[in-house]
Structures are given as C-alpha cells and as structure tokens.
C-alpha positions as CSV (number, residue, x, y, z in Angstrom):
1,X,8.5,-31.3,4.4
2,X,6.9,-29.9,1.2
3,X,8.4,-27.3,-1.1
4,X,5.1,-25.8,-2.3
5,X,5.4,-22.4,-3.9
6,X,9.0,-22.0,-2.6
7,X,8.6,-18.7,-0.8
8,X,7.4,-16.7,-3.9
9,X,5.0,-14.0,-2.8
10,X,5.6,-14.9,0.9
11,X,4.0,-18.3,0.4
12,X,5.4,-21.8,0.7
13,X,2.2,-23.9,0.7
14,X,1.1,-25.8,-2.5
15,X,-1.8,-24.2,-4.3
16,X,-5.1,-24.9,-2.6
17,X,-3.5,-26.2,0.6
18,X,-2.6,-23.1,2.6
19,X,-5.3,-23.8,5.2
20,X,-5.5,-27.6,5.0
21,X,-5.8,-29.1,8.5
22,X,-5.5,-32.5,10.1
23,X,-8.2,-32.3,12.8
24,X,-6.1,-30.1,15.1
25,X,-2.9,-32.2,15.0
26,X,-0.6,-29.3,15.3
27,X,3.1,-29.7,15.5
28,X,5.1,-27.4,17.8
29,X,7.4,-26.3,14.9
30,X,10.4,-24.7,16.6
31,X,12.8,-23.5,13.9
32,X,15.6,-24.0,16.4
33,X,14.5,-27.3,17.8
34,X,12.0,-28.9,15.4
35,X,10.4,-31.9,17.0
36,X,9.8,-33.6,13.6
37,X,13.3,-32.8,12.4
38,X,15.4,-35.0,14.7
39,X,17.6,-36.3,11.9
40,X,18.5,-32.8,10.7
41,X,22.2,-32.0,10.0
42,X,23.8,-30.0,12.9
43,X,24.9,-27.1,10.7
44,X,21.4,-26.6,9.2
45,X,19.9,-24.4,12.0
46,X,21.3,-21.2,13.5
47,X,20.4,-22.3,17.1
48,X,22.8,-25.3,17.1
49,X,26.5,-24.9,17.9
50,X,27.7,-25.8,14.5
51,X,24.8,-23.9,12.9
52,X,25.8,-20.8,14.9
53,X,29.3,-20.8,13.5
54,X,28.0,-21.4,10.0
55,X,25.4,-18.6,10.4
56,X,28.2,-16.2,11.6
57,X,30.3,-17.1,8.6
58,X,27.6,-16.4,6.0
59,X,26.5,-13.3,7.9
60,X,30.1,-12.0,7.7
61,X,30.2,-12.8,4.0
62,X,27.0,-10.8,3.5
63,X,28.4,-7.8,5.3
64,X,31.4,-7.8,3.1
65,X,29.2,-8.0,0.0
66,X,27.2,-5.0,1.2
67,X,30.4,-2.9,1.5
68,X,31.3,-3.9,-2.0
69,X,27.9,-2.8,-3.4
70,X,26.9,-6.4,-4.1
71,X,23.5,-8.0,-3.5
72,X,23.5,-11.8,-3.2
73,X,20.5,-13.7,-4.4
74,X,19.9,-17.4,-3.7
75,X,17.8,-19.9,-5.7
76,X,17.5,-23.5,-4.8
77,X,16.5,-25.8,-7.8
78,X,14.6,-28.9,-7.0
79,X,13.0,-31.6,-9.2
80,X,9.7,-32.7,-7.8
81,X,7.2,-34.5,-10.1
82,X,3.5,-33.5,-9.9
83,X,1.5,-35.2,-7.2
84,X,-0.4,-38.3,-8.5
85,X,-4.1,-38.7,-7.9
86,X,-3.9,-42.1,-6.0
87,X,-0.2,-42.8,-5.7
88,X,1.2,-45.7,-3.7
89,X,4.6,-46.9,-2.5
90,X,6.6,-49.7,-4.0
91,X,4.2,-52.2,-2.5
92,X,1.2,-50.5,-4.0
93,X,-0.7,-50.1,-0.8
94,X,0.7,-47.2,1.2
95,X,-0.8,-43.7,0.5
96,X,1.7,-41.4,-1.0
97,X,2.8,-38.1,0.7
98,X,5.0,-35.4,-0.7
99,X,7.1,-35.2,2.4
100,X,8.4,-38.7,1.7
101,X,9.1,-38.2,-1.9
102,X,12.3,-37.4,-3.7
103,X,13.1,-36.8,-7.4
104,X,14.7,-40.2,-7.7
105,X,11.3,-41.8,-7.2
106,X,12.3,-43.7,-4.1
107,X,10.2,-43.3,-0.9
108,X,12.7,-42.1,1.6
109,X,12.5,-39.9,4.7
110,X,12.8,-36.3,3.7
111,X,13.2,-34.7,7.1
112,X,16.7,-33.4,6.3
113,X,17.2,-29.9,5.0
114,X,18.2,-29.8,1.3
115,X,20.0,-26.4,1.1
116,X,20.3,-25.0,4.7
117,X,18.6,-21.7,3.8
118,X,18.1,-21.1,7.5
119,X,21.8,-20.1,7.7
120,X,22.5,-19.3,4.0
121,X,19.8,-16.6,4.2
122,X,22.1,-14.3,6.1
123,X,24.4,-14.0,3.1
124,X,21.4,-12.5,1.3
125,X,20.0,-10.6,4.3
126,X,23.2,-8.7,5.1
127,X,24.0,-7.9,1.4
128,X,20.6,-6.3,0.7
129,X,19.3,-9.3,-1.3
130,X,15.6,-10.4,-1.5
131,X,16.2,-13.7,0.2
132,X,16.4,-17.4,-1.0
133,X,13.7,-19.0,-3.1
134,X,13.0,-22.6,-4.1
135,X,12.3,-23.4,-7.8
136,X,10.8,-26.6,-9.1
137,X,12.4,-27.4,-12.4
138,X,10.4,-30.5,-13.1
139,X,8.9,-30.5,-16.6
140,X,10.9,-27.5,-17.7
141,X,11.8,-27.6,-21.4
142,X,14.4,-25.1,-22.7
143,X,12.9,-25.4,-26.2
144,X,9.6,-24.0,-25.2
145,X,9.2,-20.2,-24.8
146,X,8.5,-19.1,-21.3
147,X,5.2,-17.4,-20.6
148,X,6.2,-14.7,-18.1
149,X,2.6,-13.4,-17.8
150,X,2.0,-16.6,-15.8
151,X,5.0,-17.7,-13.7
152,X,3.3,-19.2,-10.6
153,X,5.4,-19.3,-7.4
154,X,8.0,-22.0,-7.5
155,X,8.2,-22.2,-11.3
156,X,11.0,-21.5,-13.7
157,X,8.9,-18.6,-15.1
158,X,8.6,-17.2,-11.6
159,X,12.3,-17.4,-11.1
160,X,13.0,-15.6,-14.4
161,X,10.7,-12.7,-13.3
162,X,12.5,-12.6,-9.9
163,X,15.9,-12.4,-11.8
164,X,14.6,-9.6,-14.1
165,X,13.3,-7.6,-11.1
166,X,16.9,-7.6,-9.8
167,X,18.4,-6.2,-13.0
168,X,19.0,-2.4,-13.1
169,X,18.0,-2.1,-16.8
170,X,14.7,-3.8,-16.2
171,X,13.4,-1.7,-13.3
172,X,14.8,1.0,-10.9
173,X,17.4,-0.5,-8.6
174,X,20.1,1.1,-6.3
175,X,23.6,-0.2,-5.4
176,X,26.1,0.7,-2.8
177,X,23.5,2.6,-0.7
178,X,24.1,4.2,2.6
179,X,21.4,5.1,5.1
180,X,22.1,7.4,8.1
181,X,19.5,8.2,10.6
182,X,19.5,11.1,13.0
183,X,17.0,11.7,15.8
184,X,16.1,14.6,18.1
185,X,17.8,14.5,21.5
186,X,14.8,13.1,23.3
187,X,14.7,9.9,21.4
188,X,17.1,7.4,20.0
189,X,17.2,4.1,18.0
190,X,17.1,1.1,20.3
191,X,20.2,-0.9,19.3
192,X,20.2,-3.3,22.3
193,X,19.9,-6.9,21.4
194,X,16.7,-8.3,23.0
195,X,17.4,-10.6,25.9
196,X,17.3,-14.3,25.1
197,X,16.9,-17.3,27.3
198,X,16.9,-20.8,25.8
199,X,13.6,-22.8,25.8
200,X,15.0,-25.9,24.2
201,X,13.6,-29.2,25.5
202,X,15.7,-30.8,28.2
203,X,16.1,-34.0,26.2
204,X,17.2,-32.1,23.1
205,X,20.8,-32.6,22.0
206,X,20.6,-29.1,20.5
207,X,20.1,-27.3,23.8
208,X,22.2,-24.2,23.7
209,X,22.5,-20.7,24.9
210,X,23.1,-19.4,21.4
211,X,20.4,-17.0,20.2
212,X,19.1,-18.3,16.9
213,X,17.5,-14.9,16.0
214,X,20.5,-12.7,16.8
215,X,21.2,-12.0,13.1
216,X,17.7,-10.8,12.5
217,X,18.3,-7.7,14.6
218,X,21.1,-5.7,13.0
219,X,22.2,-3.1,15.5
220,X,18.6,-1.7,15.8
221,X,17.4,-2.5,12.3
222,X,15.2,-5.3,11.0
223,X,15.5,-6.0,7.3
224,X,18.0,-6.7,4.6
225,X,21.0,-4.4,5.4
226,X,24.3,-4.3,7.2
227,X,25.1,-2.0,10.2
228,X,28.3,0.1,10.0
229,X,30.7,-1.0,12.7
230,X,32.2,2.5,13.1
231,X,29.6,5.2,12.4
232,X,26.6,5.0,14.7
233,X,23.1,4.7,13.2
234,X,24.5,4.0,9.7
235,X,23.5,1.0,7.5
236,X,24.8,-0.3,4.2
237,X,22.8,-1.9,1.4
238,X,24.6,-3.8,-1.3
239,X,21.5,-3.3,-3.4
240,X,17.9,-2.3,-2.8
241,X,14.8,-0.9,-4.7
242,X,11.7,1.1,-4.0
243,X,10.0,-1.8,-2.3
244,X,12.8,-2.6,0.1
245,X,11.6,-2.0,3.6
246,X,13.4,-1.9,7.0
247,X,12.1,-1.1,10.5
248,X,13.5,0.0,13.8
249,X,12.4,0.7,17.3
250,X,12.7,4.1,19.0
251,X,13.1,4.7,22.8
252,X,13.7,7.6,25.1
253,X,17.3,8.6,25.3
254,X,19.1,8.3,28.6
255,X,19.4,12.0,29.0
256,X,15.7,12.8,28.3
257,X,14.4,11.4,31.6
258,X,11.2,10.5,29.7
259,X,10.6,14.1,28.6
260,X,9.9,14.2,24.9
261,X,9.5,18.0,24.4
262,X,13.1,19.2,24.1
263,X,14.3,22.7,24.2
264,X,17.4,23.6,22.1
265,X,19.5,26.8,22.3
266,X,20.3,28.6,19.1
267,X,22.4,31.7,18.6
268,X,19.8,33.6,16.6
269,X,16.5,32.5,18.0
270,X,17.6,31.6,21.5
271,X,15.7,28.7,23.1
272,X,13.6,26.8,20.6
273,X,11.2,24.0,21.4
274,X,12.1,20.9,19.3
275,X,9.4,18.4,18.5
276,X,10.5,14.7,18.2
277,X,11.8,14.1,14.7
278,X,13.7,11.6,12.7
279,X,15.9,12.5,9.7
280,X,17.0,10.0,7.2
281,X,19.9,10.6,4.7
282,X,20.0,8.1,1.9
283,X,22.9,8.0,-0.6
284,X,22.8,5.5,-3.5
285,X,24.1,4.7,-7.0
286,X,21.7,3.9,-9.8
287,X,21.9,3.0,-13.5
288,X,19.3,5.0,-15.3
289,X,18.0,5.2,-18.9
290,X,19.0,8.5,-20.5
291,X,15.7,9.9,-21.7
292,X,14.1,6.5,-22.1
293,X,12.2,3.9,-20.1
294,X,12.9,0.9,-18.1
295,X,11.9,-2.4,-19.7
296,X,9.2,-3.0,-17.2
297,X,7.4,0.2,-18.3
298,X,7.3,-0.5,-22.0
299,X,4.1,-2.6,-22.1
300,X,5.1,-4.7,-25.1
301,X,6.8,-1.8,-27.0
302,X,9.6,-2.8,-29.3
303,X,12.9,-2.7,-27.5
304,X,15.3,0.0,-28.8
305,X,18.8,0.7,-28.0
306,X,19.2,3.5,-25.5
307,X,21.9,5.2,-23.5
308,X,22.4,4.4,-19.8
309,X,24.1,6.6,-17.2
310,X,25.4,5.9,-13.8
311,X,24.4,8.5,-11.2
312,X,25.0,9.0,-7.5
313,X,22.1,10.6,-5.6
314,X,21.2,11.8,-2.2
315,X,17.8,11.9,-0.6
316,X,17.1,13.6,2.7
317,X,13.8,13.3,4.6
318,X,12.8,14.8,7.9
319,X,9.7,13.5,9.7
320,X,8.3,15.2,12.8
321,X,6.0,13.3,15.2
322,X,3.2,14.5,17.4
323,X,3.4,13.5,21.1
324,X,0.6,11.3,22.3
325,X,-0.5,12.4,25.8
326,X,-2.9,9.4,26.3
327,X,-3.9,6.1,24.8
328,X,-6.7,7.5,22.8
329,X,-4.5,10.0,20.9
330,X,-2.0,7.2,20.4
331,X,-4.5,4.8,18.9
332,X,-6.0,7.4,16.6
333,X,-2.6,7.7,14.8
334,X,-2.3,4.0,14.1
335,X,-1.2,2.9,10.6
336,X,-2.3,-0.8,10.5
337,X,-0.3,-1.6,7.3
338,X,2.9,-0.3,8.8
339,X,2.2,-2.1,12.1
340,X,1.9,-5.4,10.2
341,X,5.6,-5.1,9.1
342,X,6.7,-4.4,12.7
343,X,4.6,-7.2,14.2
344,X,5.8,-9.7,11.6
345,X,9.5,-9.1,12.6
346,X,8.6,-9.4,16.3
347,X,6.7,-12.6,15.9
348,X,9.3,-14.1,13.6
349,X,12.0,-13.4,16.2
350,X,9.8,-14.9,18.9
351,X,9.2,-18.1,16.8
352,X,12.9,-18.6,16.4
353,X,13.6,-18.2,20.1
354,X,10.7,-20.3,21.4
355,X,8.5,-22.1,18.8
356,X,5.8,-21.3,16.3
357,X,3.1,-22.5,18.7
358,X,4.4,-20.1,21.4
359,X,4.5,-17.2,18.9
360,X,0.8,-17.8,18.3
361,X,0.1,-17.3,22.0
362,X,2.3,-14.2,22.1
363,X,0.5,-12.6,19.2
364,X,-2.9,-13.3,20.8
365,X,-1.8,-11.9,24.1
366,X,-0.5,-8.7,22.4
367,X,-3.9,-8.2,20.8
368,X,-5.7,-8.8,24.1
369,X,-3.6,-6.2,25.9
370,X,-4.1,-3.7,23.1
371,X,-7.9,-4.1,23.0
372,X,-8.1,-4.0,26.7
373,X,-6.1,-0.7,26.9
374,X,-8.3,0.7,24.0
375,X,-11.5,-0.1,25.9
376,X,-10.2,1.5,29.2
377,X,-9.1,4.5,27.2
378,X,-12.6,4.8,25.7
379,X,-14.1,4.9,29.2
380,X,-11.6,7.5,30.4
381,X,-12.1,9.6,27.3
382,X,-15.9,9.5,27.6
383,X,-15.6,10.6,31.2
384,X,-13.5,13.6,30.2
385,X,-15.9,14.6,27.4
386,X,-18.8,14.5,29.8
387,X,-16.8,16.6,32.3
388,X,-15.8,19.1,29.7
389,X,-19.3,19.6,28.5
390,X,-20.3,21.0,31.9
391,X,-17.7,23.7,31.6
392,X,-16.9,26.4,29.0
393,X,-13.8,24.5,27.9
394,X,-12.4,25.1,24.4
395,X,-10.5,22.0,23.3
396,X,-7.4,22.2,21.2
397,X,-7.6,21.5,17.4
398,X,-6.2,18.0,17.8
399,X,-8.5,17.1,20.8
400,X,-11.5,18.5,18.8
401,X,-10.7,16.3,15.8
402,X,-10.3,13.2,18.0
403,X,-13.6,13.9,19.8
404,X,-15.4,14.2,16.5
405,X,-14.2,10.7,15.6
406,X,-15.2,9.3,19.0
407,X,-18.7,7.8,19.3
408,X,-19.4,6.8,22.9
409,X,-22.2,4.3,22.0
410,X,-19.9,2.3,19.7
411,X,-17.0,2.2,22.2
412,X,-18.7,1.5,25.6
413,X,-20.5,-1.7,26.6
414,X,-24.4,-1.6,26.9
415,X,-24.5,2.0,25.7
416,X,-27.2,1.4,23.1
417,X,-24.9,1.5,20.0
418,X,-25.5,-0.1,16.6
419,X,-22.9,-2.8,17.1
420,X,-23.0,-5.7,19.5
421,X,-21.1,-5.9,22.8
422,X,-18.8,-8.4,21.3
423,X,-17.8,-6.0,18.5
424,X,-17.4,-3.2,21.1
425,X,-14.8,-5.3,22.9
426,X,-13.1,-6.0,19.6
427,X,-12.8,-2.2,19.0
428,X,-15.0,-2.3,15.9
429,X,-16.3,1.2,16.9
430,X,-12.7,2.6,16.6
431,X,-11.9,3.6,13.1
432,X,-8.2,2.7,13.4
433,X,-8.1,-0.2,15.9
434,X,-11.0,-2.0,14.3
435,X,-8.6,-3.7,11.8
436,X,-6.3,-5.2,14.4
437,X,-8.1,-8.5,15.1
438,X,-8.0,-9.5,11.4
439,X,-4.4,-8.2,11.1
440,X,-3.2,-10.3,14.0
441,X,-5.2,-13.4,13.0
442,X,-3.9,-13.1,9.4
443,X,-0.3,-12.7,10.5
444,X,-0.6,-15.8,12.7
445,X,-2.0,-17.7,9.7
446,X,0.6,-16.6,7.2
447,X,2.8,-19.4,5.7
448,X,5.9,-18.3,7.5
449,X,4.4,-18.3,11.1
450,X,1.6,-20.9,11.0
451,X,2.6,-24.1,12.8
452,X,2.9,-27.3,10.9
453,X,0.4,-30.1,11.2
454,X,1.3,-33.8,11.0
455,X,-0.9,-34.6,8.0
456,X,-1.7,-31.2,6.6
457,X,0.3,-28.0,6.1
458,X,3.9,-29.2,6.6
459,X,6.5,-27.1,4.7
460,X,10.2,-28.0,4.7
461,X,12.4,-25.7,6.8
462,X,13.9,-24.4,3.6
463,X,10.5,-23.5,2.2
464,X,9.4,-21.8,5.4
465,X,12.6,-19.7,5.6
466,X,12.0,-18.7,1.9
467,X,8.5,-17.5,2.8
468,X,9.7,-15.6,5.9
469,X,12.6,-13.8,4.1
470,X,10.4,-12.8,1.2
471,X,7.9,-11.3,3.6
472,X,10.6,-9.7,5.6
473,X,11.5,-7.2,2.8
474,X,7.9,-6.4,1.8
475,X,6.6,-2.8,2.2
476,X,3.5,-2.3,4.3
477,X,1.1,-2.4,1.4
478,X,2.5,-5.7,0.0
479,X,2.6,-7.2,3.5
480,X,-1.0,-6.4,4.2
481,X,-2.2,-8.0,0.9
482,X,0.1,-11.0,1.5
483,X,-1.5,-11.9,4.8
484,X,-5.0,-10.8,3.9
485,X,-5.6,-10.4,0.1
486,X,-7.7,-7.5,-1.2
487,X,-11.1,-8.7,-2.4
488,X,-13.4,-6.4,-4.3
489,X,-16.8,-6.9,-6.0
490,X,-17.4,-5.1,-9.3
491,X,-20.9,-4.7,-10.8
492,X,-19.6,-5.4,-14.3
493,X,-22.2,-4.6,-17.0
494,X,-21.7,-6.2,-20.4
495,X,-23.9,-4.7,-23.1
496,X,-24.6,-6.7,-26.3
497,X,-22.9,-3.9,-28.2
498,X,-19.7,-4.5,-26.2
499,X,-19.7,-1.0,-24.9
500,X,-18.9,-0.2,-21.3
501,X,-21.8,1.2,-19.2
502,X,-20.3,3.6,-16.6
503,X,-18.2,1.2,-14.6
504,X,-15.7,3.4,-12.8
505,X,-14.9,1.4,-9.6
506,X,-15.8,-1.4,-7.4
507,X,-19.4,-1.7,-6.1
508,X,-18.1,-3.2,-2.9
509,X,-14.5,-2.2,-2.2
510,X,-13.8,-4.6,0.6
511,X,-15.4,-8.1,0.9
512,X,-14.6,-10.2,3.9
513,X,-12.3,-13.1,3.2
514,X,-14.8,-15.9,3.9
515,X,-17.0,-17.9,1.5
516,X,-20.1,-16.8,3.4
517,X,-19.2,-13.1,3.0
518,X,-18.5,-13.8,-0.7
519,X,-21.9,-15.4,-1.1
520,X,-23.7,-12.5,0.6
521,X,-21.9,-9.9,-1.5
522,X,-22.7,-11.7,-4.7
523,X,-26.4,-12.2,-3.8
524,X,-26.9,-8.5,-2.8
525,X,-25.3,-7.2,-6.0
526,X,-27.2,-9.8,-8.2
527,X,-30.5,-8.5,-6.8
528,X,-29.6,-4.9,-7.5
529,X,-28.8,-5.9,-11.1
530,X,-31.8,-8.0,-11.7
531,X,-33.6,-5.3,-13.7
532,X,-31.0,-5.6,-16.5
533,X,-32.6,-7.8,-19.2
534,X,-30.7,-10.4,-21.2
535,X,-31.9,-8.7,-24.4
536,X,-30.1,-5.4,-23.9
537,X,-27.2,-6.8,-22.0
538,X,-26.2,-8.9,-19.0
539,X,-25.0,-7.9,-15.6
540,X,-22.3,-10.2,-14.4
541,X,-20.8,-9.3,-11.0
542,X,-17.0,-10.0,-11.0
543,X,-14.7,-10.4,-8.0
544,X,-11.2,-8.9,-8.0
545,X,-8.6,-10.7,-5.8
546,X,-5.3,-9.0,-5.3
547,X,-2.2,-10.6,-3.6
548,X,1.5,-10.9,-4.2
549,X,1.0,-14.6,-5.0
550,X,-1.5,-14.0,-7.9
551,X,-4.2,-11.7,-9.1
552,X,-7.5,-13.2,-10.1
553,X,-10.6,-11.8,-11.8
554,X,-13.5,-14.2,-11.6
555,X,-17.3,-14.5,-11.5
556,X,-19.0,-16.3,-8.6
557,X,-18.4,-20.0,-8.6
558,X,-22.2,-20.6,-8.9
559,X,-22.4,-18.7,-12.2
560,X,-22.7,-21.0,-15.1
561,X,-20.8,-20.1,-18.3
562,X,-23.8,-21.1,-20.4
563,X,-26.2,-19.0,-18.4
564,X,-26.0,-16.2,-20.9
565,X,-24.5,-18.1,-23.8
566,X,-21.1,-19.6,-23.7
567,X,-19.5,-16.9,-21.5
568,X,-17.9,-15.1,-24.4
569,X,-20.1,-12.0,-23.8
570,X,-18.6,-11.3,-20.4
571,X,-17.1,-7.9,-20.7
572,X,-14.2,-6.7,-18.5
573,X,-14.5,-2.9,-18.1
574,X,-11.6,-0.6,-18.8
575,X,-11.7,0.6,-15.2
576,X,-11.2,-3.0,-14.0
577,X,-8.4,-3.7,-16.5
578,X,-6.7,-0.5,-15.3
579,X,-7.1,-1.6,-11.6
580,X,-5.6,-5.0,-12.4
581,X,-2.6,-3.5,-14.2
582,X,-1.9,-1.0,-11.4
583,X,-2.2,-3.7,-8.8
584,X,0.3,-5.9,-10.7
585,X,2.8,-3.0,-11.0
586,X,2.6,-2.2,-7.3
587,X,4.7,-5.3,-6.5
588,X,8.4,-5.7,-6.9
589,X,7.7,-8.8,-9.1
590,X,4.6,-8.8,-11.2
591,X,2.4,-11.7,-10.0
592,X,0.6,-13.9,-12.5
593,X,-2.8,-12.5,-13.6
594,X,-5.7,-14.8,-14.3
595,X,-9.1,-13.9,-15.8
596,X,-10.9,-17.1,-15.0
597,X,-13.9,-16.5,-17.2
598,X,-11.9,-16.4,-20.4
599,X,-8.6,-18.1,-19.5
600,X,-8.3,-21.7,-20.6
601,X,-5.3,-22.2,-18.3
602,X,-7.5,-21.8,-15.2
603,X,-9.8,-24.7,-14.9
604,X,-12.6,-24.7,-12.4
605,X,-10.8,-26.9,-9.9
606,X,-7.6,-24.8,-9.9
607,X,-9.7,-21.6,-9.6
608,X,-11.4,-22.9,-6.5
609,X,-8.1,-24.0,-5.0
610,X,-6.6,-20.5,-5.6
611,X,-9.8,-19.0,-4.1
612,X,-9.6,-21.2,-1.0
613,X,-6.0,-20.0,-0.4
614,X,-7.4,-16.4,0.0
615,X,-10.2,-17.3,2.4
616,X,-8.2,-16.4,5.5
617,X,-11.2,-15.9,7.7
618,X,-12.2,-19.6,7.1
619,X,-8.9,-20.9,8.2
620,X,-9.1,-23.6,10.9
621,X,-5.5,-24.6,11.2
622,X,-5.8,-25.4,14.9
623,X,-8.7,-27.6,14.1
624,X,-11.0,-25.7,16.4
625,X,-11.7,-22.1,15.3
626,X,-12.0,-19.9,12.3
627,X,-11.7,-16.1,12.5
628,X,-15.2,-15.5,13.9
629,X,-14.8,-18.1,16.6
630,X,-11.3,-16.8,17.4
631,X,-12.7,-13.3,17.8
632,X,-15.5,-14.5,20.0
633,X,-12.9,-16.2,22.2
634,X,-10.9,-12.9,22.4
635,X,-14.1,-11.0,23.3
636,X,-15.0,-13.5,26.0
637,X,-11.5,-13.2,27.6
638,X,-11.7,-9.4,27.5
639,X,-15.2,-9.4,29.1
640,X,-14.0,-11.8,31.9
641,X,-11.0,-9.5,32.6
642,X,-13.2,-6.4,32.7
643,X,-15.7,-8.1,35.1
644,X,-12.8,-9.2,37.3
645,X,-11.5,-5.7,37.4
646,X,-14.9,-4.3,38.1
647,X,-15.5,-6.7,41.0
648,X,-12.0,-6.0,42.5
649,X,-12.8,-2.3,42.5
650,X,-16.0,-2.8,44.4
651,X,-14.0,-4.5,47.2
C-alpha cells in the first residue's frame, strides 16, 4: 500500500489522489482481516492472536508512561523516491505502481506492514501522545535550511513542525494531567465495553474471538488517555494540549429508573431539584514563560532569553444540561462539529470489528434513522402547534423559541415550501439537522474510513492507522475542516494604487465542495464586479480553502495571469491575510499556507491536485455516486419507508 502524506492532518493519500477511483473496484478493507494483506505478519494486527498479545504489551507500556507524565510520540521514516511519469519494471514493459515499490529500487510485493503501527499506536494512545506518523526522507539534505512555512504532510519539514508542537517552550503543553468527571445521580458514564462478535471470514487463518478495537475504548473514554484502575471516572494524560479531545457516552444510572429530574435533600434548603450536570476537574503541570511569549506567538521576532517556571494548576468546569422531552427539542440542540468527533470514533470502532465496507453501511443506516425520526418529529410538532393555536395556550420560553425556528412548509412533504420534497426529506429545512447528510458523507469519505480500491486509493495499513490516530485527537472544529474543508469566496478588489477598498470579510462564507458550485460562485461574483474598470483597478475574486492538511488562497482556475497584466497587481487584502493567519493558528500544527497567484512553489498542476483533494462532494469512490446522487438515494429510501408506513396505517 501507499504511504502518501503519512497521516499528517488526518490524511494518508498522495496529493491529488484522495478521491481517485478504479471504476468501482472497492476492496473490503477489514483492518483485522484485510483480504489484500494475506502475507501480513501475525503480530501486525490487533485482531490476531499474536497481535492481541503485542497490542496488550504496548498498551500497558503506554499506561505506565502516562503515570510517569511521559507522552510517547512515534515517527516512521521511509525512503520512497518520487513517482516517475511513465515508469516500467526491470523488463521495461509493466506499468509501475507505488504499492509494488521499495526504496532499494526492486519491484517486490509490499503487502507487509513496515512498522506495525496498528499495535504500536497504543503506546502513544495510552500515554497521551498524538499518534504515529510516516515521514518520507527521500531527497532530504541536511545542508539545506528547512522551510517550515511549507512542510507538506509526510515531509521532513512537516515532522519538524510536529516535534516543535510537542515542545513546552514552543507552545502551551501540559504534563502529568489528571481528569476526574462527576455526574449528577441520574446519569453516569457508560464504562461497559461494547459487545463484540467476530465476523472474520470462515476461511481466514486469523479467525478469533479477540476484539481488535478493545483498546480504543478506555473504561468509557475515547481518546488519547489512560483510565485509573482504582479511582472511578478518573483518567491520566502523560501529556496534552489545548487541542487534545476526548469523548465519552452518558447513560441513565441504574438507580434513576429513567427519571432525569433528580431531587436532592440539603440541610439548609431542604429538597432541591437537581438538573442533569457534568463536572470536570482537570489538574495539570505546565512549563510557562515568565512574563514572555511562547515561540509560536513571536511572529518572527528575535528570540530572547527568558525565564521559565513550572506550575501546577487546577481547572474545574460544571456544565448543566437541559432535558429533551421529545425528538424536536433534542435535534434543536445539535452541535454538528461535536457530533463529528463522536461519530468518527463509533465508525472507526465498527470498521475494526467488521470491515470498512460494513462501516459505510452502518454510517448510512444511522443517517437514515436520524432523518426518518426528524421527519416524524416534524409532523408531530406541526400537529401540536395546530392544536395549540385553537386554545389560549401560553407555551414555555423554550417551546416558544423552538416554534419560532420551526417552519412547517420546509419540514413537511407537499406543503408548498421553497425547497424540494427531496430536500425536505434530507432535513434541509431544519437549521441544525440540515448539515448531517454532508457530515456523514464526508466522514465516510475521509482517508481513515474510506475503503481501498484495487487500482486507486490504496494506503498501507500503517498509513491508514496514522490518519485515524491523527483524526482521533482532533477537536470538533479541526475534525469538521478535516473531513470537509472550509471554502470561502472573497471579492478582492485591487486598486492600481495598491490600497485596499473596504474588504472586511468573505462575500460568500460557505461554498459547496464541488467544482460545479465553485464555478457558479465565481461567475456570480464576477458579474457583480463587472462594473470595476481595469483603469482604476481590477476585481479578482479569490477563494480561501482551509483544512488541517494545507491552507490555500487562489483565484479561479480559469483566470489567466496575463488577463490584467502578469498577475503581480493581485492584491491580498489585510482582512484576508488576517483570516489566513488565524486559521493557521487554530490548529495544533500550523499547516502549510500557499498563495497560488504569487507563489512559484505552487505550479498550476499541483494547485489543481490540491483543489481536487478538497472537492468532497465530487467524490465517487464507490464508482457509482457523488454526494448529490448519494443524497438522492437516501431521500428515495426515506420516501419509500414513509409510503410503506402510510399504507400499513391505512390497513
């Protein structure tokens, strides 16, 4: 399999080949029982008997490291020459493929795992590390100064930035952290290991009852941490930072009998109603500059000697939660970005226990069930609103707010709304649920979860593990931009004098991730700016693409550099520069930033390849459907289920 970008930014595909397909030749890529990995060493996968023992060993080492306030980071160095244009084998007549290539220039099978990151990863996971990464050292020259403003994924520059991000004097980091979570009596953290039944092929020599995903679930917590074996609901972090993210599931406690509203007795106030709440207590050690700045905040300022102090701090946060009485009030509280983190861990666990192809089906079924429940909820809520309008009923503040955001025509089929029946079924009339179809589709198309294809996207097991572990520690904002990059259109005006003309923000703050949508946005803005004459200045719409893999500022591909001279008059507004800077700083590791209109390092071919990697909605990895076709299929299945339900009620 290919190394690609080695897991950097949650990606393991080579640039420009994220969504390459092979006419639908998908491989059922089971991380426990890979069909195309028959020669794999027995210790390399956590689902095998030897792999289970090895995974347990490294998991135990990671736990010890966490208790010693040590975070373990793993880097695998490989030497892979650049891909040739028309390469051949030793006979000169067999097309070259990366998956059959090794650094010694001999064509040999490369189905074996090189590092075994699928089990080594637990050493990093349990200690609080950021997960393993693959680095291509081919062409590296120690005598040439590294350009850290670039540092594409999988490069030595990228590795140096990753190392710097783990240094306490470069950016804020914490060590020896301890997290304790308390909940109100009615709810508790679900610490039960999900049930597992093996689905390995009958003819597989790796058939086993060992759960390959058991170490992903750490006594209730998903993420890079270690559960305390004595104190309940307590976890250790060897190291962490502001971007480290963990997640857990809540359930009703055994004593609550499903009753969320709990009444507690106090000596002073007597019986007091206690709303469901979660309290976190986080203790950590940090090395901090005394009156100075971290290196990452100096923006090229000259380094000066400064004093550093070691501090121990405690942070306590209490969060109360409203109780959802029905589906409508539950969906109105949805945080799509936070949900993306939870869904990723669930789908990753599923893919390890079954296969990547099966996890695609599970993700689609989850979306179908959610949209179906949302539509039925809309019908019920519309019926209640109609009933309440006949009576002098004064709704509560929360119900009133929910009703003001509820538009019957956009939520019910054939109600005369502005959106199509297809979009009604896809919950496009719901201001929170409307993002779920793209969220689920993008998750299923991410590098960690997308199935391999025989002649297209085919990462090595090591590379896929690197991508998954890197995504597994992302915060909700980073995760959402990893699976579906942010794409904005700026109406940049460049005057001949070089002065900015009131450019304060994007003209279109969200452009769909398809080439067709990009074309339409560009054409609309170009028409609006047509009244700007070339004598006084030139209006050049610019796109801003933001993802953990790279940040790109570019004009439309159809724009010719000599259209208004040689392109040197293109002016990047201060507002756009500031937005780019803030976007880069929002990530744990600053991604490379490219201005394609003035950067000689980004030729037109590479720019188009980077852009293609972001066009998630155009992805056709299954060889059959892009996002629009996929959504149409979802809507058709929902409509069929609704009609079936309607007909059964008539009987």
